[in-house]
MIMITOR-679575 format. One record per residue (C-alpha): residue number from 1; x, y, z; residue in three letters. Coordinates in steps of 0.05 Angstrom, whole numbers, plus 5000, padded with zeros to 4 digits. Layout:
! residues N
ATOM    k     X     Y     Z    r
ATOM  NUM     X     Y     Z  ala
...
! end
This chain:
! residues 351
ATOM    k     X     Y     Z    r
ATOM    1  2091  7826  4311  unk
ATOM    2  2102  7751  4312  unk
ATOM    3  2078  7748  4240  unk
ATOM    4  2138  7790  4219  unk
ATOM    5  2185  7735  4242  unk
ATOM    6  2218  7706  4180  unk
ATOM    7  2225  7638  4213  unk
ATOM    8  2150  7632  4224  unk
ATOM    9  2122  7570  4188  unk
ATOM   10  2078  7592  4130  unk
ATOM   11  2029  7547  4094  unk
ATOM   12  2019  7557  4020  unk
ATOM   13  1954  7548  3982  unk
ATOM   14  1933  7566  3911  unk
ATOM   15  1894  7624  3941  unk
ATOM   16  1952  7652  3981  unk
ATOM   17  1996  7641  4042  unk
ATOM   18  1975  7638  4115  unk
ATOM   19  2004  7626  4184  unk
ATOM   20  1973  7608  4252  unk
ATOM   21  1998  7623  4322  unk
ATOM   22  1970  7590  4385  unk
ATOM   23  1997  7621  4450  unk
ATOM   24  2011  7567  4502  unk
ATOM   25  1963  7567  4561  unk
ATOM   26  1911  7612  4529  unk
ATOM   27  1847  7596  4490  unk
ATOM   28  1867  7644  4435  unk
ATOM   29  1888  7633  4362  unk
ATOM   30  1919  7686  4316  unk
ATOM   31  1920  7677  4241  unk
ATOM   32  1948  7718  4184  unk
ATOM   33  1940  7713  4108  unk
ATOM   34  1978  7742  4049  unk
ATOM   35  1954  7747  3977  unk
ATOM   36  1983  7724  3930  unk
ATOM   37  2040  7705  3977  unk
ATOM   38  2077  7728  4038  unk
ATOM   39  2137  7747  3996  unk
ATOM   40  2094  7786  3946  unk
ATOM   41  2034  7811  3985  unk
ATOM   42  1994  7866  3950  unk
ATOM   43  1980  7899  4017  unk
ATOM   44  1984  7888  4092  unk
ATOM   45  1966  7819  4117  unk
ATOM   46  1897  7805  4143  unk
ATOM   47  1904  7786  4216  unk
ATOM   48  1849  7751  4256  unk
ATOM   49  1843  7739  4331  unk
ATOM   50  1797  7684  4355  unk
ATOM   51  1781  7667  4427  unk
ATOM   52  1746  7602  4443  unk
ATOM   53  1717  7563  4501  unk
ATOM   54  1718  7489  4513  unk
ATOM   55  1646  7467  4507  unk
ATOM   56  1606  7411  4538  unk
ATOM   57  1577  7355  4496  unk
ATOM   58  1506  7338  4516  unk
ATOM   59  1483  7274  4479  unk
ATOM   60  1413  7274  4452  unk
ATOM   61  1406  7198  4449  unk
ATOM   62  1429  7143  4496  unk
ATOM   63  1459  7108  4436  unk
ATOM   64  1485  7146  4375  unk
ATOM   65  1523  7119  4316  unk
ATOM   66  1545  7147  4249  unk
ATOM   67  1545  7078  4217  unk
ATOM   68  1493  7024  4215  unk
ATOM   69  1464  7000  4281  unk
ATOM   70  1433  6933  4298  unk
ATOM   71  1392  6923  4362  unk
ATOM   72  1380  6852  4386  unk
ATOM   73  1351  6823  4449  unk
ATOM   74  1306  6854  4501  unk
ATOM   75  1346  6913  4526  unk
ATOM   76  1318  6975  4560  unk
ATOM   77  1337  7045  4538  unk
ATOM   78  1306  7094  4586  unk
ATOM   79  1310  7165  4614  unk
ATOM   80  1283  7229  4585  unk
ATOM   81  1333  7220  4528  unk
ATOM   82  1325  7145  4527  unk
ATOM   83  1327  7137  4451  unk
ATOM   84  1374  7106  4401  unk
ATOM   85  1393  7138  4335  unk
ATOM   86  1437  7122  4276  unk
ATOM   87  1456  7169  4220  unk
ATOM   88  1454  7108  4174  unk
ATOM   89  1409  7046  4175  unk
ATOM   90  1378  7010  4235  unk
ATOM   91  1360  6936  4241  unk
ATOM   92  1316  6909  4297  unk
ATOM   93  1320  6835  4314  unk
ATOM   94  1291  6837  4384  unk
ATOM   95  1240  6871  4429  unk
ATOM   96  1276  6930  4461  unk
ATOM   97  1239  6977  4509  unk
ATOM   98  1256  7049  4492  unk
ATOM   99  1230  7119  4485  unk
ATOM  100  1244  7117  4410  unk
ATOM  101  1286  7087  4355  unk
ATOM  102  1305  7131  4296  unk
ATOM  103  1350  7127  4235  unk
ATOM  104  1370  7177  4182  unk
ATOM  105  1372  7119  4132  unk
ATOM  106  1326  7059  4129  unk
ATOM  107  1296  7026  4191  unk
ATOM  108  1254  6967  4212  unk
ATOM  109  1193  6975  4257  unk
ATOM  110  1187  6998  4310  unk
ATOM  111  1244  7044  4289  unk
ATOM  112  1228  7104  4244  unk
ATOM  113  1273  7118  4185  unk
ATOM  114  1286  7181  4145  unk
ATOM  115  1298  7224  4206  unk
ATOM  116  1347  7283  4210  unk
ATOM  117  1418  7264  4228  unk
ATOM  118  1446  7280  4297  unk
ATOM  119  1513  7312  4308  unk
ATOM  120  1566  7261  4327  unk
ATOM  121  1626  7288  4365  unk
ATOM  122  1697  7272  4345  unk
ATOM  123  1722  7214  4386  unk
ATOM  124  1798  7217  4390  unk
ATOM  125  1835  7200  4455  unk
ATOM  126  1896  7239  4432  unk
ATOM  127  1856  7305  4435  unk
ATOM  128  1842  7289  4508  unk
ATOM  129  1916  7278  4519  unk
ATOM  130  1936  7343  4486  unk
ATOM  131  1884  7384  4523  unk
ATOM  132  1882  7356  4594  unk
ATOM  133  1841  7417  4612  unk
ATOM  134  1838  7397  4686  unk
ATOM  135  1909  7403  4713  unk
ATOM  136  1888  7371  4779  unk
ATOM  137  1886  7302  4747  unk
ATOM  138  1960  7302  4729  unk
ATOM  139  1982  7265  4791  unk
ATOM  140  1930  7211  4778  unk
ATOM  141  1944  7203  4704  unk
ATOM  142  1984  7143  4680  unk
ATOM  143  2012  7130  4610  unk
ATOM  144  2013  7055  4597  unk
ATOM  145  2065  7045  4542  unk
ATOM  146  2078  6995  4486  unk
ATOM  147  2143  6970  4518  unk
ATOM  148  2110  6954  4585  unk
ATOM  149  2134  7017  4620  unk
ATOM  150  2089  7066  4657  unk
ATOM  151  2099  7142  4657  unk
ATOM  152  2070  7205  4684  unk
ATOM  153  2037  7246  4629  unk
ATOM  154  2086  7281  4582  unk
ATOM  155  2093  7356  4579  unk
ATOM  156  2042  7392  4535  unk
ATOM  157  2060  7381  4462  unk
ATOM  158  2105  7321  4475  unk
ATOM  159  2092  7249  4455  unk
ATOM  160  2058  7203  4506  unk
ATOM  161  2104  7158  4546  unk
ATOM  162  2160  7210  4550  unk
ATOM  163  2141  7236  4619  unk
ATOM  164  2171  7215  4686  unk
ATOM  165  2183  7140  4689  unk
ATOM  166  2143  7104  4743  unk
ATOM  167  2152  7031  4724  unk
ATOM  168  2204  7000  4677  unk
ATOM  169  2166  6936  4659  unk
ATOM  170  2095  6917  4679  unk
ATOM  171  2094  6854  4636  unk
ATOM  172  2113  6811  4696  unk
ATOM  173  2095  6852  4758  unk
ATOM  174  2029  6889  4754  unk
ATOM  175  2027  6964  4762  unk
ATOM  176  1964  6986  4800  unk
ATOM  177  1931  6923  4775  unk
ATOM  178  1953  6932  4702  unk
ATOM  179  1996  6882  4663  unk
ATOM  180  2021  6885  4592  unk
ATOM  181  2006  6819  4557  unk
ATOM  182  2022  6815  4482  unk
ATOM  183  1981  6870  4448  unk
ATOM  184  1938  6888  4508  unk
ATOM  185  1943  6922  4575  unk
ATOM  186  1899  6878  4620  unk
ATOM  187  1866  6894  4686  unk
ATOM  188  1836  6834  4723  unk
ATOM  189  1848  6856  4794  unk
ATOM  190  1786  6859  4838  unk
ATOM  191  1818  6915  4879  unk
ATOM  192  1779  6980  4867  unk
ATOM  193  1829  7026  4900  unk
ATOM  194  1869  7040  4837  unk
ATOM  195  1833  7104  4819  unk
ATOM  196  1860  7146  4762  unk
ATOM  197  1863  7162  4688  unk
ATOM  198  1896  7107  4647  unk
ATOM  199  1921  7126  4577  unk
ATOM  200  1939  7064  4537  unk
ATOM  201  1986  7084  4481  unk
ATOM  202  1986  7043  4417  unk
ATOM  203  1960  6980  4451  unk
ATOM  204  1892  6951  4469  unk
ATOM  205  1855  6946  4535  unk
ATOM  206  1822  6886  4568  unk
ATOM  207  1786  6893  4634  unk
ATOM  208  1758  6831  4667  unk
ATOM  209  1742  6807  4737  unk
ATOM  210  1700  6847  4785  unk
ATOM  211  1736  6910  4807  unk
ATOM  212  1689  6956  4845  unk
ATOM  213  1622  6948  4877  unk
ATOM  214  1560  6993  4880  unk
ATOM  215  1583  7016  4949  unk
ATOM  216  1656  7024  4928  unk
ATOM  217  1662  7031  4852  unk
ATOM  218  1727  7032  4814  unk
ATOM  219  1738  7106  4797  unk
ATOM  220  1774  7105  4730  unk
ATOM  221  1774  7136  4661  unk
ATOM  222  1806  7093  4607  unk
ATOM  223  1831  7120  4541  unk
ATOM  224  1864  7078  4487  unk
ATOM  225  1901  7109  4429  unk
ATOM  226  1905  7071  4363  unk
ATOM  227  1970  7058  4325  unk
ATOM  228  1961  7129  4299  unk
ATOM  229  1922  7183  4334  unk
ATOM  230  1872  7186  4276  unk
ATOM  231  1872  7168  4203  unk
ATOM  232  1876  7225  4153  unk
ATOM  233  1812  7248  4120  unk
ATOM  234  1789  7199  4067  unk
ATOM  235  1835  7143  4090  unk
ATOM  236  1815  7070  4097  unk
ATOM  237  1839  7067  4169  unk
ATOM  238  1901  7027  4151  unk
ATOM  239  1942  7072  4198  unk
ATOM  240  1902  7043  4256  unk
ATOM  241  1937  6976  4248  unk
ATOM  242  1912  6909  4222  unk
ATOM  243  1926  6868  4285  unk
ATOM  244  1883  6865  4346  unk
ATOM  245  1908  6909  4402  unk
ATOM  246  1913  6979  4375  unk
ATOM  247  1865  7026  4410  unk
ATOM  248  1810  6976  4426  unk
ATOM  249  1776  6972  4494  unk
ATOM  250  1743  6907  4516  unk
ATOM  251  1705  6903  4582  unk
ATOM  252  1681  6836  4607  unk
ATOM  253  1665  6805  4675  unk
ATOM  254  1627  6847  4724  unk
ATOM  255  1666  6911  4740  unk
ATOM  256  1631  6971  4770  unk
ATOM  257  1665  7034  4742  unk
ATOM  258  1652  7108  4753  unk
ATOM  259  1690  7161  4713  unk
ATOM  260  1751  7194  4742  unk
ATOM  261  1744  7252  4693  unk
ATOM  262  1674  7278  4702  unk
ATOM  263  1628  7245  4652  unk
ATOM  264  1682  7209  4613  unk
ATOM  265  1685  7134  4624  unk
ATOM  266  1716  7099  4563  unk
ATOM  267  1744  7127  4499  unk
ATOM  268  1771  7079  4447  unk
ATOM  269  1816  7101  4390  unk
ATOM  270  1787  7043  4350  unk
ATOM  271  1732  6996  4376  unk
ATOM  272  1694  6989  4442  unk
ATOM  273  1667  6921  4463  unk
ATOM  274  1627  6909  4527  unk
ATOM  275  1600  6842  4552  unk
ATOM  276  1583  6808  4618  unk
ATOM  277  1549  6847  4673  unk
ATOM  278  1590  6911  4672  unk
ATOM  279  1561  6969  4710  unk
ATOM  280  1570  7044  4700  unk
ATOM  281  1527  7073  4755  unk
ATOM  282  1549  7146  4747  unk
ATOM  283  1534  7183  4682  unk
ATOM  284  1590  7164  4633  unk
ATOM  285  1606  7174  4560  unk
ATOM  286  1628  7107  4529  unk
ATOM  287  1655  7124  4460  unk
ATOM  288  1692  7094  4401  unk
ATOM  289  1728  7125  4342  unk
ATOM  290  1702  7067  4300  unk
ATOM  291  1648  7018  4325  unk
ATOM  292  1615  6996  4390  unk
ATOM  293  1588  6927  4408  unk
ATOM  294  1547  6908  4469  unk
ATOM  295  1552  6833  4463  unk
ATOM  296  1500  6798  4505  unk
ATOM  297  1501  6797  4581  unk
ATOM  298  1466  6847  4624  unk
ATOM  299  1508  6911  4628  unk
ATOM  300  1478  6970  4664  unk
ATOM  301  1500  7037  4635  unk
ATOM  302  1482  7106  4659  unk
ATOM  303  1501  7156  4605  unk
ATOM  304  1511  7149  4530  unk
ATOM  305  1543  7105  4477  unk
ATOM  306  1573  7141  4417  unk
ATOM  307  1606  7110  4356  unk
ATOM  308  1638  7159  4307  unk
ATOM  309  1646  7105  4254  unk
ATOM  310  1703  7139  4219  unk
ATOM  311  1716  7073  4183  unk
ATOM  312  1725  6999  4199  unk
ATOM  313  1797  6976  4206  unk
ATOM  314  1809  6907  4176  unk
ATOM  315  1822  6857  4232  unk
ATOM  316  1791  6899  4287  unk
ATOM  317  1746  6864  4338  unk
ATOM  318  1682  6900  4319  unk
ATOM  319  1657  6910  4248  unk
ATOM  320  1586  6934  4259  unk
ATOM  321  1551  6972  4315  unk
ATOM  322  1511  6923  4357  unk
ATOM  323  1469  6929  4420  unk
ATOM  324  1445  6860  4444  unk
ATOM  325  1426  6820  4505  unk
ATOM  326  1389  6851  4564  unk
ATOM  327  1430  6914  4569  unk
ATOM  328  1400  6974  4607  unk
ATOM  329  1421  7044  4584  unk
ATOM  330  1394  7105  4619  unk
ATOM  331  1406  7176  4594  unk
ATOM  332  1376  7239  4625  unk
ATOM  333  1382  7310  4601  unk
ATOM  334  1427  7333  4658  unk
ATOM  335  1487  7294  4629  unk
ATOM  336  1544  7334  4599  unk
ATOM  337  1617  7318  4586  unk
ATOM  338  1672  7366  4565  unk
ATOM  339  1707  7345  4501  unk
ATOM  340  1767  7383  4472  unk
ATOM  341  1738  7377  4402  unk
ATOM  342  1674  7413  4424  unk
ATOM  343  1693  7486  4420  unk
ATOM  344  1652  7550  4422  unk
ATOM  345  1677  7614  4391  unk
ATOM  346  1676  7671  4442  unk
ATOM  347  1709  7727  4401  unk
ATOM  348  1726  7736  4327  unk
ATOM  349  1757  7802  4305  unk
ATOM  350  1803  7829  4251  unk
ATOM  351  1863  7866  4278  unk
! end
């Protein structure tokens, strides 16, 4: 078997050794363990086979945060799941209209504190890149790179920005409306014909202007990877970078955007900031690895906001989750989005 290969990487722990094999193109994982070690196993290795399915994430609240959440202004949160929840503390400084406001920590009226926490999915754009479970999007996927170049997506397992070169330098001549300016890839073209998936690698995103209309929306999914794909467990987020422009997404102006990948609108490897009169008329997940801020204006969002709140990078544009202004967020129970981190075990056997 493959586990008999002496070149197979083996991980060592105080309890024993183990190895894992993931066949390419199959939702299967094999694992073997040896006690006390592979070189001195008391008996045959224990070998497991696990089959899994990519599962859909169905948000239970229109706004969900792991960290503290402040709600200001007179926004409307509606739909049969038109609630807001934080697994920490909630502060209310306005008069929002909603089906319910809850917090697992403390809360101010009309919110109710001390409620059970809700499961928050892992928000990491790199997992989307490494999965790309829908092969049909490959020809409409664009890597926007730190040096101003644009590439087709890389082969599975390879680093972003190593695929086929499409544009050498978009810092002077826009590529499909996108221009690299300092630390950000900016889109301020009112042309809504540039449909696709835009993966911004180790830079930030700024979208302004008015691309798209209700009759002809801009069909785009935007993902921004931070300086590192994700900080290690227990880190203080220093790997995300201290300067503005690493994995942040800022939407201003009045764009009308519908998701190119079903259900997935925006995914920030660090912070997500929305202002102006942005519109997301088709159910979309708008998510951040760290924090989310709806800063005034009158955005209209169909779908859900999710902030994983892994930490707060020093110098990042958003430090605390905030929903303010006259935002309208509508979430109904028929909304689902497939996330690579949401897996369901279909088979677990010992061979």
